[in-house]
C-alpha positions in Angstrom: -11.0 22.6 -15.3 -13.8 24.8 -14.3 -17.4 25.0 -14.7 -19.6 27.6 -16.5 -19.6 29.6 -13.2 -15.8 29.7 -12.6 -16.0 27.0 -9.7 -13.7 23.9 -10.2 -15.2 21.1 -11.7 -15.5 18.0 -9.3 -14.2 14.7 -11.2 -16.0 11.5 -11.2 -14.2 8.6 -9.8 -15.0 5.2 -11.0 -13.7 1.7 -10.6 -14.7 -1.9 -11.3 -16.5 -4.4 -9.3 -13.0 -6.3 -9.0 -11.4 -3.1 -7.4 -14.2 -3.0 -5.1 -13.5 -6.5 -4.0 -9.7 -5.6 -3.5 -10.6 -2.6 -1.6 -12.8 -4.6 0.8 -10.0 -7.3 1.0 -7.4 -4.8 1.8 -9.6 -3.0 4.5 -10.1 -6.4 6.3 -6.4 -6.9 5.9 -6.0 -3.5 7.6 -8.6 -4.5 10.2 -6.5 -7.7 11.1 -3.3 -5.6 11.6 -5.1 -3.0 13.8 -4.6 -0.3 11.0 -8.4 0.1 9.8 -8.6 3.7 10.8 -5.4 4.7 9.1 -6.7 2.7 5.9 -10.0 4.6 6.1 -8.3 8.0 6.6 -5.9 7.2 3.8 -8.7 6.2 1.3 -10.8 9.1 2.1 -7.7 11.6 1.5 -7.1 9.8 -1.9 -10.7 9.9 -3.1 -11.0 13.7 -2.1 -7.7 14.5 -3.9 -8.9 12.4 -7.1 -12.4 14.2 -7.0 -10.9 17.7 -6.4 -7.7 17.9 -8.6 -6.4 14.5 -9.6 -3.9 16.5 -11.8 -2.0 17.5 -8.7 -1.9 14.0 -7.1 0.8 11.6 -8.1 3.1 11.0 -11.0 2.4 10.2 -14.7 3.5 6.9 -15.3 1.8 6.2 -18.8 0.2 8.4 -21.6 -2.7 6.5 -23.6 -3.3 9.1 -26.2 -5.8 6.9 -28.2 -8.1 6.8 -24.9 -7.2 10.5 -24.3 -5.9 9.4 -20.9 -3.0 9.5 -18.9 -2.2 6.9 -16.2 -0.6 8.1 -12.9 0.2 6.4 -9.6 -0.3 8.3 -6.3 0.0 7.3 -2.5 -1.4 8.4 0.7 0.5 6.0 3.2 -0.4 3.1 3.6 -2.4 3.0 0.1 -1.2 3.5 -3.3 -3.6 3.9 -6.5 -2.7 3.6 -10.0 -5.4 5.6 -11.9 -6.3 7.1 -15.3 -7.3 10.8 -15.8 -9.1 11.8 -18.9 -7.5 14.7 -20.6 -11.0 16.3 -21.7 -13.6 15.1 -19.2 -13.8 15.5 -15.6 -13.2 11.7 -15.1 -10.8 9.5 -13.2 -10.7 5.4 -13.5 -8.8 3.6 -10.5 -7.1 0.6 -12.0 -5.0 -0.7 -9.1 -5.0 -0.4 -5.3 -2.1 -1.5 -3.0 -1.8 -1.6 0.7 1.5 -1.7 2.7 2.0 -1.6 6.6 5.7 -2.0 7.5 6.1 -3.2 11.1 
């Protein structure tokens, strides 16, 4: 997707208050495990990829034609996100966030 001047459009990324709470809890869990900087770096990388080119991040897991969205799953260790990408608008919606550190 490009803007009128040929530059790539940035996608807006949104998520509910429930997901904000999950992210805060997972970040605290990472802190307790001594992995907060790793968590933060992974989250920043995920957000950059979702804003820049979400179609190139992760795998399609479910189409929702009535919403004009496709659900994807993508991961930057140690975080995995489930997100929908609108097929016509530069819009991404995060629906799930998972955190896994293996000792």
